[in-house]
Structures are given as C-alpha cells and as structure tokens.
KELUM-620012 format. One record per residue: x, y, z of N, C-alpha, C, O, CB in turn; residue in three letters. Coordinates in steps of 0.2 Angstrom, whole numbers, padded with zeros to 4 digits, always signed. Atoms other than C-alpha are relative to their C-alpha. Glycine has a CB too. Example, Ala and Ser with C-alpha at 12.3 -4.5 7.8 and 13.67 -1.06 7.14 Angstrom:
BEGIN
+0004-0006+0000+0062-0022+0039+0004+0006+0000+0009+0005+0003-0005+0000+0006ALA -0004-0006-0001+0068-0005+0036-0004+0005+0003-0001+0011+0004+0002+0002-0007SER 
***
This chain:
BEGIN
+0007-0002+0001+0445-0219-0158-0004-0005+0003-0003-0011+0002-0001+0001-0007UNK +0005+0005-0003+0431-0227-0148-0005-0001-0005-0008+0003-0008-0003+0004+0006UNK +0005+0002+0005+0420-0237-0159-0007+0000+0003-0008+0000+0009+0002-0007-0002UNK +0007+0001-0002+0401-0238-0158-0001-0006+0004-0005-0005+0009-0005+0000-0006UNK +0001+0006-0004+0401-0255-0151+0003+0001+0007+0000-0002+0011+0003-0006-0004UNK -0003-0001-0006+0413-0250-0138-0004+0004+0005-0005+0003+0011+0007+0003+0000UNK +0005-0004-0003+0401-0236-0133-0006-0004+0003-0008-0003+0008-0001+0006-0004UNK +0006+0003-0002+0386-0247-0133+0001-0005+0005-0003-0007+0009-0003-0003-0006UNK -0002+0005-0005+0395-0260-0122+0003+0002+0006+0005-0002+0010+0004-0006-0003UNK -0004-0003-0006+0403-0248-0110-0005+0000+0006-0011+0003+0006+0002+0007-0002UNK +0004+0000-0006+0395-0251-0092+0001+0006+0004-0004+0008+0008+0002-0006+0004UNK -0001-0007-0004+0402-0234-0086+0002+0005-0005+0008+0007-0005+0004-0001+0006UNK -0002-0005+0005+0402-0222-0101+0002+0007+0002+0006+0010-0001-0006+0001-0005UNK -0002-0007-0002+0404-0206-0090+0007+0000+0003+0010+0005+0004-0005+0002+0005UNK -0007+0000-0003+0421-0212-0083+0005+0000-0006+0006-0004-0009+0001-0007+0004UNK -0005-0002+0005+0433-0204-0095+0007-0003+0001+0011-0004-0004+0001+0007-0001UNK -0006+0003-0001+0448-0212-0087+0001-0007-0003+0006-0009-0005+0001-0001+0008UNK +0000+0007+0003+0443-0229-0094+0001+0000-0008+0003-0004-0011-0006-0004+0002UNK +0000-0001+0007+0442-0222-0112+0007+0002-0002+0009+0008-0002-0005+0005-0002UNK -0007-0002+0003+0460-0223-0119+0000+0000-0007-0001-0005-0011+0005-0006+0003UNK +0000-0001+0007+0462-0216-0136+0005-0004-0003+0004-0006-0009+0001+0008-0001UNK -0005+0004+0003+0478-0225-0139+0000-0008+0002+0005-0011+0001+0007+0002+0003UNK +0001+0007-0001+0471-0242-0135+0002-0004-0006+0001-0002-0011-0008-0002+0002UNK -0003+0005+0005+0478-0257-0144-0006-0001-0005-0011-0005-0003+0003-0006+0002UNK +0005+0001+0005+0467-0257-0160-0001-0007-0002-0007-0009-0004+0002+0004-0007UNK +0001+0007+0001+0470-0275-0163-0004-0004+0005-0009-0008+0004+0007-0004+0000UNK +0005+0002-0005+0462-0279-0146-0007+0002-0001-0011-0002+0001+0003+0002+0007UNK +0006-0003+0001+0448-0268-0150-0004-0004-0006-0010-0006-0005+0000+0007-0002UNK +0003+0004+0006+0445-0277-0167-0002-0007+0002-0007-0010+0001+0005+0000-0005UNK +0001+0006-0003+0446-0294-0158-0006+0000+0004-0011-0005+0003+0006-0003+0004UNK +0006+0000-0005+0433-0289-0145-0006+0001-0005-0012-0002-0003+0001+0006+0005UNK +0006-0002+0004+0421-0282-0159-0001-0006-0004-0007-0008-0006+0002+0006-0004UNK +0002+0006+0004+0423-0298-0170-0003-0005+0005-0008-0008+0002+0007-0003-0003UNK +0003+0005-0004+0419-0309-0155-0007+0002+0002-0012-0002+0002+0004+0000+0007UNK +0007-0002-0001+0404-0298-0152-0005-0002-0006-0010-0004-0005+0000+0008+0002UNK +0004+0001+0006+0398-0300-0170-0001-0008+0000-0007-0010-0001+0004+0002-0006UNK +0001+0007+0000+0401-0319-0169-0004-0003+0006-0007-0008+0005+0007-0004+0000UNK +0004+0002-0006+0392-0321-0152-0007+0003-0001-0011+0000+0003+0003+0003+0006UNK +0007-0002+0001+0377-0312-0159-0004-0004-0005-0001-0008-0009+0000+0008-0003UNK +0004+0004+0005+0363-0321-0168-0005+0005-0004-0008+0009-0001-0004-0005+0004UNK +0005-0004+0004+0352-0314-0182-0007-0001+0002-0009-0006+0005+0001-0002-0008UNK +0007+0000-0002+0334-0309-0179-0004-0004-0005-0009-0007-0003-0002+0007+0001UNK +0004+0003+0005+0328-0316-0195+0004-0005-0004+0009-0003-0007-0004+0005-0005UNK -0004+0005+0004+0334-0332-0203-0002-0001-0007+0002-0004-0011-0001-0007+0004UNK +0002+0001+0007+0324-0333-0219-0001+0006-0004-0007+0007-0007-0007-0004+0001UNK +0000-0006+0004+0328-0317-0228+0005+0000-0005+0007+0006-0007+0000+0006+0005UNK -0005+0000+0005+0341-0323-0240-0002+0004-0006+0003+0006-0010+0002-0007-0001UNK +0002-0003+0007+0331-0316-0255-0003+0007+0001-0005+0009-0004-0006-0005-0002UNK +0001-0007-0001+0328-0299-0247+0006+0004+0002+0007+0004+0008-0006+0000+0005UNK -0007-0003-0002+0345-0290-0248-0001+0005+0005+0004+0006+0009+0003+0002-0007UNK +0000-0006-0005+0340-0274-0239-0001-0002+0007+0002+0001+0011-0006+0004-0002UNK +0001+0002-0007+0334-0284-0224+0006-0005+0002+0009-0004+0007-0006-0004+0001UNK -0005+0005-0001+0347-0298-0226+0007+0003+0002+0011+0001+0006+0001-0004-0006UNK -0006-0004-0001+0361-0285-0225+0000+0005+0005+0005+0009+0006+0003+0003-0006UNK +0001-0005-0005+0354-0274-0212+0002-0002+0007+0004-0008+0008-0007+0002+0000UNK -0002+0001-0007+0358-0273-0193-0005-0005+0003-0003-0008+0008+0000+0006+0004UNK +0004+0005-0002+0343-0284-0190+0002-0007+0000+0000-0011+0003-0007+0001-0003UNK -0003+0006+0001+0353-0298-0196+0007-0001+0002+0011-0005-0001-0001-0002-0008UNK -0007+0000-0002+0369-0294-0187+0001-0007+0004-0003-0009+0008+0000+0006+0005UNK -0002+0006-0003+0377-0310-0181+0001-0006-0005+0001-0005-0011-0005-0001+0005UNK -0001+0007+0004+0380-0328-0186-0005-0005+0002-0005-0006+0008+0008-0002+0001UNK +0005+0005-0001+0366-0340-0187+0004-0007+0002+0009-0009-0001-0005-0002-0005UNK -0003+0006-0002+0370-0356-0177-0005-0006-0001-0005-0011+0002+0002+0000+0007UNK +0006+0004+0001+0354-0365-0183+0001-0005-0006+0003-0003-0011-0007+0004-0001UNK -0001+0005+0005+0356-0381-0193-0006-0006+0001-0008-0007+0007+0007-0004+0001UNK +0005+0006+0000+0344-0396-0197+0004-0005+0004+0010-0006+0004-0002-0002-0007UNK -0003+0005-0005+0347-0410-0184+0003-0005-0004+0008-0008-0001-0006-0003+0004UNK -0003+0006+0004+0352-0422-0198+0006+0003-0005+0008-0001-0009-0005-0003-0004UNK -0006-0003+0004+0366-0410-0206+0006-0003+0003+0008-0003+0009+0000+0008+0001UNK -0006+0003-0002+0382-0420-0206+0005+0006+0003+0005+0011+0001+0003-0004-0005UNK -0005-0005-0003+0397-0412-0196+0004+0004-0005+0005+0010-0004+0004-0004+0004UNK -0004-0004+0005+0407-0408-0211-0004+0005-0004-0001+0010-0005+0003-0005-0005UNK +0004-0004+0004+0393-0400-0220-0002+0006+0005-0002+0012+0003-0007-0003-0002UNK +0001-0006-0005+0389-0389-0204+0006+0004+0000+0005+0010+0001-0001-0003+0007UNK -0006-0004-0001+0407-0384-0203+0001+0005-0007+0003+0010-0006+0006-0004+0001UNK -0001-0003+0006+0407-0379-0221-0005+0006-0001-0004+0012-0003-0002-0004-0006UNK +0006-0005+0000+0390-0369-0219+0003+0005+0005+0002+0011+0004-0006-0003+0002UNK -0002-0005-0005+0397-0361-0203+0006+0005-0003+0006+0011-0001+0002-0003+0006UNK -0005-0004+0003+0413-0355-0212-0003+0005-0005+0000+0011-0005+0005-0005-0004UNK +0003-0005+0005+0403-0347-0226-0004+0006+0004-0004+0011+0003-0005-0003-0004UNK +0003-0004-0004+0392-0339-0212+0004+0005+0003+0003+0011+0004-0005-0003+0005UNK -0005-0004-0003+0407-0332-0203+0003+0005-0005+0003+0011-0004+0006-0004+0003UNK -0003-0004+0005+0415-0325-0219-0006+0005-0002-0004+0011-0003+0002-0004-0006UNK +0005-0005+0002+0398-0317-0224-0001+0006+0005-0002+0011+0004-0006-0003-0002UNK +0002-0005-0006+0395-0309-0207+0006+0005+0000+0005+0011+0001+0000-0004+0007UNK -0006-0004+0000+0413-0302-0207+0000+0005-0006+0002+0011-0005+0007-0004+0000UNK +0000-0004+0006+0411-0295-0225-0005+0005+0001-0004+0011-0001-0001-0004-0006UNK +0005-0004-0001+0395-0287-0220+0000+0005+0005-0001+0011+0004-0007-0003+0001UNK +0001-0004-0006+0397-0280-0203+0007+0002+0003+0007+0005+0008-0003-0004+0005UNK -0006-0003-0003+0416-0277-0200+0004+0003-0006+0008+0000-0009+0004-0006+0002UNK -0003-0004+0006+0422-0263-0212+0007+0001+0001+0011+0003-0003-0004+0006+0000UNK -0007-0001-0001+0439-0262-0204+0004-0006-0003+0010-0005-0003+0002+0000+0008UNK -0003+0006+0004+0443-0279-0213-0002+0000-0007-0007+0001-0009-0002-0006+0004UNK +0002+0001+0007+0445-0281-0231+0004-0006-0003+0008-0009+0001+0003+0006-0004UNK -0003+0006+0003+0450-0296-0242+0000-0006+0005+0005-0009+0007+0007+0001-0002UNK +0001+0005-0005+0443-0308-0229-0001-0007-0003-0004-0008-0008-0007+0002+0004UNK +0000+0007+0002+0446-0326-0231-0001-0004+0007+0003-0003+0012+0006-0002-0004UNK +0001+0004-0005+0440-0339-0219+0001-0007-0002-0002-0010-0007-0007+0000+0004UNK -0002+0006+0002+0448-0356-0220-0002-0005+0005-0002-0004+0011+0008-0001-0001UNK +0001+0006-0006+0443-0373-0211+0006-0002+0003+0011-0002+0000-0004-0006-0004UNK -0006+0003-0004+0454-0379-0198-0002-0007+0002-0005-0011-0002+0001+0004+0007UNK +0001+0007-0002+0453-0395-0188-0006-0001+0004-0008+0004+0007+0006-0003+0004UNK +0005+0002-0004+0438-0403-0180+0001-0005+0005+0004-0010+0003-0007-0001-0004UNK -0001+0005-0005+0439-0412-0164-0005+0000+0005-0007+0005+0008+0007+0001+0003UNK +0005+0000-0004+0425-0418-0154-0006+0005-0002-0008+0004-0008+0002+0001+0008UNK +0005-0005+0001+0412-0404-0153+0003+0006-0002-0001+0011-0003-0005+0001+0005UNK -0004-0006+0001+0425-0391-0157+0003+0000-0007+0006-0004-0009+0005+0002+0005UNK -0003-0001+0007+0429-0384-0175+0004+0006+0000+0003+0010+0004-0006+0000-0005UNK -0004-0006+0000+0442-0372-0179+0000+0003-0007-0001-0001-0012+0007-0002+0002UNK +0000-0004+0006+0443-0359-0193+0006+0005+0001+0008+0007+0006-0006+0004-0001UNK -0005-0005+0000+0457-0347-0198-0003+0006-0004-0005+0005-0010+0007-0003-0004UNK +0003-0007+0003+0452-0329-0202+0007+0004-0002+0011+0005+0002-0004+0004+0004UNK -0006-0004+0002+0465-0320-0213-0004+0006-0004-0008+0005-0008+0004-0004-0005UNK +0003-0006+0003+0461-0302-0219+0006+0006+0001+0011+0005+0004-0006+0002+0004UNK -0004-0006+0000+0469-0285-0221-0004+0005+0004-0010+0007+0003+0002+0003-0007UNK +0003-0005-0004+0465-0272-0207+0004+0007-0002+0009+0007-0005+0000-0002+0007UNK -0003-0007+0001+0469-0253-0207+0007+0000+0003+0011+0004+0001-0004+0005+0002UNK -0006+0000-0003+0484-0257-0196+0005-0006-0003+0010-0007+0000+0000-0001+0007UNK -0004+0005+0003+0491-0272-0207-0004-0006+0000-0010-0007+0002+0006-0001+0004UNK +0003+0006+0001+0487-0290-0211-0001-0003+0007+0002-0002+0012+0004-0005-0004UNK +0002+0003-0006+0478-0300-0197-0001-0008-0002-0003-0009-0007-0006+0003+0003UNK +0001+0007+0000+0477-0319-0194-0003-0002+0007+0001-0001+0012+0006-0004-0003UNK +0003+0002-0006+0465-0326-0181-0002-0007+0000-0004-0010-0005-0006+0004+0002UNK +0002+0007-0001+0462-0343-0175-0006+0000+0004-0007+0002+0010+0006-0005+0004UNK +0006+0000-0002+0444-0346-0172-0002-0007+0002-0002-0011-0002-0005+0004-0004UNK +0002+0007-0003+0437-0360-0161-0008+0001+0000-0010+0006+0003+0003-0002+0006UNK +0007+0000-0001+0418-0364-0162-0002-0007+0003-0001-0012+0001-0003+0000-0007UNK +0003+0006-0004+0410-0376-0149-0007-0001-0003-0011+0003-0001+0001+0001+0008UNK +0007+0002+0003+0396-0384-0159-0005-0002+0005-0011-0001+0004+0001-0005-0005UNK +0005+0002-0005+0388-0391-0143-0003+0006+0004-0009+0006+0004+0004-0004+0005UNK +0003-0006-0003+0386-0374-0134+0000+0006-0004-0002+0011-0002+0004+0001+0007UNK +0001-0005+0005+0387-0364-0149+0004+0007+0002+0001+0012+0003-0007+0002-0002UNK -0004-0006-0003+0401-0352-0142+0007+0000-0004+0010-0005-0006+0002-0001+0007UNK -0006-0002+0003+0416-0344-0151+0005+0002+0005+0004+0005+0010-0001+0005-0006UNK -0006-0003-0003+0433-0340-0145+0005+0001-0005+0006-0002-0011+0004-0005+0006UNK -0004-0002+0005+0446-0331-0154+0007+0002+0003+0008+0005+0008-0003+0007-0004UNK -0007-0002-0002+0465-0329-0153+0004+0002-0006+0003+0000-0012+0004-0005+0004UNK -0004-0002+0005+0479-0321-0163+0004-0006-0002+0009-0005-0007+0005+0006+0002UNK 
***
C-alpha cells in the first residue's frame, strides 16, 4: 500500500511502474520515520494547547535548545522529543521506546524499539547536533 507521505514525496506520481505494491514495508517505514525526524514543527510554544500541539502543524522534531543547555540535558530532551513525535505521528508503531545511546563529538545516538504491524523493530538513530541531521539504520 502506498502511504500518504510516499504520494506527497513522489516526484513522478503518474509513473505507475515505480509504484510497487509489494515494496518492502520496513524500508517504507524507515523512510517515513526519517521524513518525520527531518521535519521541524511550525510552532514551538504550544505545549499547553493539545489540539494544536498534536496537529500536523507541529509535525516533526524541534532541534531548538537554549545555548547554555548542557550536552547531556540536550540529549535527554531530544530523546523525549523523538519518542513524542513517533507516538503522535507514526501510527504504524506501537509500544515505542527510545533509549539513549552513546555520544561522541557532536553526534549522539539513540535506540528506537517498537512493534510494527509486520513485527518488532529496532533502529539505531544517529543525531548530528552540529548540523541537526538524523540518520537511521536497522
């Protein structure tokens, strides 16, 4: 099944040859998670307004921190933000847990464990704090 995000990001939607119904669902999920993590919320100060806070306007993960936030605290906050974003915007995952990994230089790692419709998943997520970019692998 083609997801909404796949359709929205398809550069050539009329080419039916590219749309494979039997595409590996794990790879589709990884691509969609990366799209979520690479997106940034439109409104940062809506924590107390649930209807807006949980809407598509707040799709993504904020990478904004006060300049004096220590590295360990930034990693803890980012772990919570990742878990919240996955719980809100990725309905194919349930029982989502995000664990801290190692931090080295400007790169932090996180482990994402969850149950997907095709079975349990475990992803190793890398976050480059300097350029605010995520990478994900199984």
